[in-house]
C-alpha positions in Angstrom: -9.0 -159.5 46.3 -10.7 -162.6 47.9 -13.8 -162.5 49.7 -13.8 -164.7 53.0 -16.5 -165.7 55.5 -16.3 -165.0 58.9 -18.3 -165.8 62.0 -18.0 -163.6 65.2 -17.2 -165.3 68.3 -18.4 -162.7 70.2 -22.0 -162.2 68.9 -22.3 -165.3 66.6 -23.0 -162.8 63.4 -21.7 -164.5 60.2 -20.7 -162.3 57.3 -18.7 -161.9 54.3 -15.9 -159.4 53.6 -13.9 -158.4 50.6 -10.4 -158.3 52.1 -7.6 -156.1 50.9 -4.3 -156.6 51.8 -3.2 -155.3 55.1 -6.9 -154.5 55.9 -8.3 -155.5 59.4 -11.5 -156.8 59.5 -14.0 -156.0 62.1 -17.7 -157.6 62.9 -20.3 -155.3 61.3 -22.9 -156.2 63.9 -20.9 -155.7 67.1 -17.6 -154.2 66.2 -15.3 -157.0 67.5 -11.9 -157.0 66.1 -10.2 -159.5 64.0 -8.9 -161.6 67.1 -12.6 -162.6 68.0 -13.5 -163.6 64.4 -13.2 -167.2 62.9 -12.4 -167.4 59.4 -14.9 -170.1 57.6 -14.1 -172.4 54.9 -16.6 -171.7 52.0 -17.5 -173.4 49.0 -16.4 -171.4 45.7 -19.2 -170.6 43.3 -19.5 -172.4 39.9 -20.2 -170.7 36.7 -21.6 -172.4 33.6 -21.9 -171.1 30.2 -24.4 -173.7 29.0 -27.7 -172.1 27.9 -30.9 -174.2 27.9 -32.0 -175.1 24.3 -35.7 -175.2 23.6 -37.2 -178.7 22.2 -35.9 -181.2 19.8 -32.6 -182.2 21.4 -33.8 -185.2 23.6 -36.8 -187.7 23.4 -39.9 -186.6 24.9 -39.6 -188.9 27.9 -35.9 -188.0 28.8 -35.3 -185.8 32.0 -35.4 -181.9 31.3 -31.6 -181.8 31.5 -28.7 -184.1 30.6 -25.6 -184.1 29.1 -25.1 -181.3 26.6 -28.9 -180.5 26.5 -31.7 -178.9 28.4 -35.3 -178.6 27.5 -37.4 -175.6 29.0 -40.4 -176.9 31.1 -43.7 -175.4 29.8 
């Protein structure tokens, strides 16, 4: 089930809603119905599994993170 972002044309409130099939969305701030809501385009969240590696993988003068390697700043 997708999460959509909406902005209420009546009160201006912006919110996210998990929308189930057939569900009518209403503004949580003023109760305006779905006809008064504008569905916004949102950027999907990115997920990464790369974990920082402490020390030794890059020269000391290299930036803290690079391709395939991150050093923890101390």
